[in-house]
N, C-alpha and C positions, 0 to 999 in steps of 0.2 A: 401863831408864829412862835417858833421855839428858838431860843438863843443860848449859846454857851452850853454848859454842862452842869446839871444840878445833881448832887450826890450827897455823900454822908459826912464830909469834913470840909469846913471852910478854909480858904487860903489864909496864910499869914501874909496879908495883902498890903502892899505899898504902891499907891497909884503912880508915883513919879518914876519908879524903877522897873515897871513891868516890862518895857521893851528896851530901855537903855542899858540895864544891867542884868537882864534875864529874870525869869520868874523864880520865886522861892522854891525850895525843894518840895514843899507841900503841894505845889501845883502839879507835881507828877501824878497826883491822885486824880487829876482832872476834875476837881470838885469846885465849881464856880457858881457862886450865888448870883442872882440876876443883876443886882447893883454892881457887883464886881465885874461881871461880863461887860456891862455898859462902860464902866470906867476903863477896862482893858481896850475895848474897841475905840473909845474916844482917844485914849493915849496913843494908840497906833495911828489913828487918822491924823492927830495933831503932828505926830512925827513926820508923816508923809506930806502934810500940808505945808510944813515949814522946811521941808527938805526938797530942794529942787533936783538935787543930784543924789544918786546912789552909786557908790563905787562898784565897778564890775566885779571886784573881788571882795566886796563887803560880805558877800555870801560865804566866803571862805576865810574870814578874818581869824576864825579860831584856828584854821590850818596854819596861817602865818605865825600866830602866837606859838602854836605847838612846834613849828619848825625852828623858831628862834630860841625856844626854851629847852627842847630836848630832841632826841632823834626817834621819837615814837613812830612805829610802823604805820604807814597810811594804807598801803595796798599790798596784797599778797596775790601772786598768780601761781598757777600750778602747771607742772609738766606731768603728763599722765603716762602710766606704764601698764601694759596688759589690760587695756580698757575693756576688751571683749570677753575676758575670763569671767564666768558666772560665779566663781567662788569669791565671796566678799573678803576672805582672809588673804587672798593673793593680790588684790588690787593695791597699788601704792602710787603715791604722788611725791614729786619733789617740789618744794615751795621756793619761790623767789620773792624776796621782800624789797619794798621801796619805801623810803621814809618821806615824811612831809617836806623835808628839805629838798629831796630829789624832785618832788612834785612841783614845788614852787619854782625851783631853779629851771627845770627842764621845760615847764610850760612857758616860762619867759623866753627861753632860747627859741622855742618853736614858734611863739607868737611873732618874733622878729622875722623868722624865716617866712611865715605866712604872709606877713605884710610886704616883704621884699618881692616875693613871687607875685603877689596880687598887683603890685604896682609896676611889675616888669622892670625893676631897677636893681637887680642883684649886682652889687659892685664889689663883692668880697667872696672869699671862699667859705664853704659851709662851716668849716672849723672855727671861723671868726664870729659867727652869730653868737650873741651874748645877751644875757638878761639885762645888762647895764645899758645897752644901746636904747636910744629913743624909739618909740613905736609910732608909726604914722597911723592915724585913726582911719579905719575903713568906714565908709559912709553907710553904716547899718546894712551892709550887704548880707545875704544869706550864704552860709558855707555849710554844705552837706559833708558828712563824714561817715565812713563805712568801716567799722572795726568789730571784731569779736570783743566781748568783755575782757579788758586788759588794761595794763598800765598805760599803753599807748592811747587807748580810748580816752582815758581821763586827761592825759596830757593835751590831747587834741581839743577836748571840750573846753578846758581852761584856757588854752591858747586862743581859741576863737573868741572867748569872752574878753580876753585881755587885749584883743585888737578892736573891740567895740562892735564886732560883727554878731550876727544872730546864728546860733548853732542849730543845725537840723540833723539829728541822728537818723541814720538809715539802718535797716535790718539786714544782716548777712544771710538770713533765711529767705529773703525775697528774690525772686528771679529777675533777670535783666529788665523784662518788660515793666514790672512793677517799680523797679528802681528808677526807670526812665520817667514814669508818671510822677513820682515824688520830686525828682530833680527839676522837671519842667514846671510842675505845679507851684513850687516855691520860688521859681525864677532865680535859682541860685547862681552865683558867680564862680564858685569853686567847689570841687569835690576832693576831699582828702581820703585816702584809703590805704589799708594795710596791703603789703605786696601780694599776699596769696589770694586776694580778692580781685586781682586784675582781670580774671576771666569773666567776672560778672559785669564789669564796666567797659571792657575793651570794645564790645560791639557799639558802644555809644560815643566813642572818641570822635569818629568822623561825623556822626549824625548831629551831635550837640556841639557845634563849633564855637559857640559863645561861652562855653563852660570850660574852665581850666581844671584838668584832672591831675592831681598831685599825689604821687606815691609816697607814703611816709618813709622817711629815711632815718633810721635809728642811729646811724653813724654820726649824725649831727650832735647827738647827745653824748655818745661815748667818747668823741674826740675833743669835747670842749675842755679847755684848760681849767675852768672853774668848777668842774663837776664834783669835786669833793668838798667844796666850801659850803658852809651853812649860809644861805642868803640872808641879807639884812631885809628889814621890812621896806619894801620898795614903794615908790610913788604909784598909786593906783589910779586907773582912769576914772573919770567922773562921767556918769551916764544919766541922762534924764530918767527920772523914776518910772516914767511910762514908756521908755524905750523897750522894744522887744529884745529878748535875750535868747529865747528858745522857741522852736516850733516843733510840736509833737503831733503826729498825725493820728486821727481817730482810727478805730479798727475797721470802719466802713461797714458795720453790720446793717445799717439802714440806708446805704448809698455809697457813693464814691468817698474815699477818705478825705477829710478836710484838715488843713493845717491849723492847729490851735496855737495861737501866739501868746506866750507868757512874757510879761514884763519883769524887770528886776524886782519891782515891789511885789508882784504876784508871788514870785518864787521865794523871796526873802520872808514874806509873811508865812508861807507854807512851811518853810524850814523852822522858823521861830516856833510855830504852833506844835509841829510834830516832835521836834527835839525835846520840848518840855513836856508835852502830853504823854509821850512814851518813855521818858526817862533816859534819853541818850546821854552818854558821857564818854570821857576819854578812855575809860577802862573797857569799853565795849569792843567786841570783835564779831562782826556779822559775816555769815557764810552767804555769799551772793550767788544765786543760781538763776536769776531772772534776766529776760531780754532787756537790752538797754535802749529801746526806742519807745518805751511807754512810761507813764508816770510811776507805776509801781517800782520798776527797776531803777529809773533815773533819780526820782525825787525821794521816795520813801526809803529805799535801800542804800543808794549810793550817796546822794548829796546830803541827806540827814547825817549819815555817819561822818562824812568829811567835815560838815559844819560843826559837829560836836568834838572833832579831833579824835575820833575812834578809828578802828582798823577795819578795812573791807577786804575780804578774801574772795576773789572770783573763782568759781568752780563750775565747770560744765556739768549739767545735771546728769548724774548716774546714781541710782538709788544705793548701790553698794558703797560708792565713795562718799556720798552724802551722809549715810549712817555712820561711817567710820569717822568722819570729821565732826559730826554733831556729838559723838560720844568720845572724841579726843583719843582715839586708839593710837594715832600716829604721834606718840609722845615726843619724838625728836623734832617734829615740825612745830609742836606747841612751844617747846623750849626755844626754838629759833625765832619764833614770832614774839614770844614773851607773854602771851596770854591765851586762854582757852576761848573757843567760840562760845558765845552766850546769846546771840541774836540770830533769828532765822525768819525769813519772809518768803512765802511761796503762794502759788495758786492751788486751789483744791485738787487739781489733777496730780500735782506733785505729791501732796499728802496721801492721796489714794495709792500711788505707786510705792511710796515708802511703807505704807501699811501692808500692801500685798507682799513686798519682799520680807518684811518682818515676820509675817505669818508663815513663810517658808523656811525660816531659820531654825537651827537646832534650839532646843529648849534652853540650854546653858547660855547661848549667845543672845537669845531674847532677853533673858534675865539681866545679862550684863548691859545690853543696850538700854533697857528700861531704867536701870539704876543710874547709869552715867548721864542720861539725857535730862534727868530731873533737875540738874543744876542750871539749866538754861534760864536766862532772865526773861526773854520775850520771844514768843513765836506768833507770827501774824499770818492770817489768810485773807486774800482779797483777789480782785479782778473778775471774779465770778462768784456765784452763790456757793456757800459752803454747805454741802448736804449734812443733815443732822446725824446720819450714821457715821460719817467721817469724823465729825466733831467728837462724837461719843467714843469711837474706837481710838482716836488719837489720845484722848484724855485717859482712857483705860491703859494704854501702852506707856504713856509718858507722865501721867499725873499732871498734865498741863492743859488748861482750857485755852484753846486757840483764841486769839484776839481777832475778831472779825470786824472789819471797818468798811465804809462805803466811800467811794470817790469815782471820779471819771476824768478823762483828759481835760475837759473844760474847767473843772473846779478844783482839781487836786483832791485832797481828802476833806470830806465835809462831816462825816459821822464816824464815831468810833465807840466800841465798847470800852469800859474802864481799863486802864493799865493795871491798877491795883484797887481793891483786892480782886483776885481772879474769880472769886465766888460771885462777883457782881456781873461777870460776863454772861450774857444770856444767849443760849443756843438758838440759832435761826434768826437772830436780830443783829443789827449793826450799830446798836448803841444810841448815843446822843450827839447833838451838834458839838463840834469842836469849838474852842474859844475863837472869837471873831467871826464865826459862821452863824448866819441866820437861815432857818429853813421853814417852809410852810407847805402844807398839802392843800390843794384846791380841788373842788368838785369838777369833774370832767365836763359837765353840761353848763352849770351856772357860773363857773370860774370863781366862786366864792370860797373863802378859806374854810376848811373843815376843822372844827374844834373838838369833835367827839372822838374817843378812841375807837380803834378797830374799824374805821371807815376808810376804805382805799380811795386814793385820789392821785393827782399828778404832783410830783415833788418839785418844788422850786427852791433855789438857793441864792443867797445874797452874801457878799463879803469880799474882803480885799484879796482873797486867793482866786477869785473867779477871773477867767482869762480875759484878755483885751478884745480879741476878735478872731474870726476865721480869716486866715491870710487870703487877701485878694477876693473875698466873698462878702461884700457889704450887705447884700440882700439876705444871705443865709445867716449872717450875724444878727441882723435886725429881727429876723423871724424867731430867733431863739431867745430873745429877751422880751419881757413885758414892758409896757410903757413906763413903768416906774423902776425899771432896772433889775428885776429878778430874772435869773437864768432859768429857763424851762428845761429841765433835765431829760424829759421824755421817759422817765421811769415812774412806774406806779408804786406807791408806798403807803404805809399806815403807821400809826404809833399805838402802843397799848396803854393800859391803865397806869403803868409805871413810867411812861414817857419814852420807853425804848422804841426805836424805829425799826421797821421791817421793810425790806425791798421786795416787792412782789414780782418785779421783772420789768423789762423794756415794754412799754405800753404797746408798741407796734409789733413786737415779736413774741414776748413771753406771756401776754395776756390774751387768753382765748375767749372769744365772745360766742357763747353757745346757749341757745334756748333762752335768751334774755339774761343769762348770768355772765359776769366777768370773772374768769377763773385764772388763777396764777399757775402757769405750767411748772414753775419752780417748786411750788408746794407738792405737786403730784410727783415730780422727780425725786424729792426727798423721801417720799414714802416708798416708791419703787426701789430705790437704792437700799432700803432696809431689808430687801429679800436677799438671803444668803447666796443664792445662785446668780444674782445680777452683778456684773462687773461695772457696767456703766449704762446710762440711758439718757434719752432726750425726749421731751414731750412737746408736740407742736399742734397747732390747729390746722385742719384741712377743710377746704370749702365744702359746704353742704347746703343744698337747696332748702331743706326744711328747718334746720337749726342754725344756719349761718356758718357755724364751724363745728366740726366734731373733734374730739380729743383723741390724738393718735400718739402712740408710744413707740419709740425705736429703742430696742434693748440689745445689749451685747452680754451674753452669758459668760460666766467665769470659766467654765470648762466645756470642751467641745462635745462631750457626751451629755451635757445638761439639756433639759427640755423645758419649755414653758408654753402654756396655752393662754389664750385670752381669758378664758374662764378662771384659770388659776390666778392670773394677774388681777382680775376684777375682785375676786374673793379676798385676796390679800389686801388690796387697797381699800376695800369697803370697811375694814376694821378702823380706819382712820379718816376716810374721806366720805363726804356725802355722795349720794348716787349720781348727782349731776356732774360730779368731778371725776367719775370713773372713765378710764380710757375705753373707747369702743373700736379702736383699730390698734393693731400690733404688728410690728416688723421685727424679726430677729436678724441681726447682722452678724456676720462671721468675721468682721474686721473692726478695728477701733473706729469710733465715731470721729469724723474729721473735725479738727479744731484749729484755731489760729495760734499765733505765737504766745498768747497769754492764756491758752487753755480754754478759751471760750468756744462754744459750739456755734457754728453758723447755721441757724435753724431754717432759714428760708429755703436753701437747696434741699434740706431733708424732707420738707413737705412734698416735694416732687416725687419722692420714692413711692408714695402711696398711689400716685397716678400710674405706676408701673405694674399694678396688680395683675391686669390681664396679660401684659407682656411677660411677667414673671412666670405665669402658668405655661406660657409657650416656651420659656427657657428654664426648665426645671433644674438645670445643672449650673446656673449662675453661681459662681463661687463666693460672691459677696452677699447677695440678697437671698437669704435662706427661704423665708416664706412670709406671706401676709395673711393675717387673721383679722376678721372683722365681725362685728355684731350688727344685726339689722336694726336694733333698738337703741335709742339714746339712753344713756345712763339714768337720766332724771325721770324717765317714764317707765322704768321697770318696777 
């Protein structure tokens, strides 16, 4: 069992102030000795044990302090111009800024509106709703909300928490049918949505008669007479520490999406840990390009920044615009906000697209981008495995080693490479357990803990960030925990001689069982992506009577006139992979491999492509499926 994070420099450690006053600056190195880890965990548990209530805005006490002390910019939104122009020098954006004072005040105004609408007792005009009015506590009801990443999104999230309800973020990329699933599954009482998303929800108005659909009315905020006043620190609601505050749905890669219930103590612990581990502070300015219905976008990128009193700039992903913002070419916007962007978090797919655009730029612009981006403080990759060629190429362009970490909906962040020094970040690994997190790897058959390095097994996690339950699924919750409380992640992992952890993949999807071997498809994908002609790939296992499963690769080539044979692929891979790991099937796709909102490939449907082999021969002009190549021999028997 591994605890905390063991590295090169001990903390300037004071047991009594670990969680009450914040960790010392030295803790940003994430260097925690075993006795210190235990003291930190004990201190946190004592605080929880002696605290029956956690304020619903305890999570944002830093924001309240920032609001009362200065007018620091909390959120930045963008208005886009000429988004479709391929020339990166033509794209421009106009930024709109919102202070912490705005956020605290407006969320209070909207919290009162939500409560009044919820209780069907609106007795005043919209312009009279005010942060100073008392708020009736909602009985822990679920409130869904549907917004693009925006100031209104954050206002609504905070407003829901300030009414003591549970926030359930929905994705604007989901079709009506999927939205209906989430709304019904969480048994929500109310859905709040931005006006231009009406078309997604209108078909449900008549069907879901017990749900109140509320269109967000921005005029409530703009007409309020107190809108220019800096709010005083207000009386905050007290919530049971184990009350649910947030439901985030799993991606559903292994079944129907399940609602993961976070408590206030879960979320507060996660923010405490990440803000200190990654060095968040008021001077930070993060460019936020992630969806806001998953942990990566909500907790890591948004809530951590607000918890630290930093600035969040929402930006719809476009590689041209992102490069300009990361390199601060829009000087007038930097001056308006008051600080340069210095933090960026993304999924591997985004880094791949940024690299591809960079490679197409003129030499002088490449040099300018490479020079300017070196001043970034932190760049993080997560939500899916970071291919080693992407890590290497990004480091070559930016001189920055991406910080790769590991987490999931149910546990938040559990493992992370060191924040500093960058030289301690290891390519292909996800680092060490974060403070307050315990992890262990167990044997698939014996269920005993594995204590030797480089032995794959199932990863288990224990700690105060682990979720409370799957909403309304007691049996599913019970099955995913061991009898002594460890969460079973369903991921295969190992650790090396230095204690760095490696995620081999989802046991049910990414681990291919072929000829008696358990093979990580992620390892094979990393190698294939090292081919210069390969743009993207996915490796899956397909059923085979003799070997159980065969290794099959789906590949998208960089250029339409490129070619690739199975023999070429096997020859290239054999330089780094054992014979039993070589693909024996190959499909070349002429379109992008389908992914979910977080850039993850849904692999189960891809396996069915290989069942179309004969059908493909009958349809030689299929515009998506180019051709299927296969080898009659298993790689291990050649």
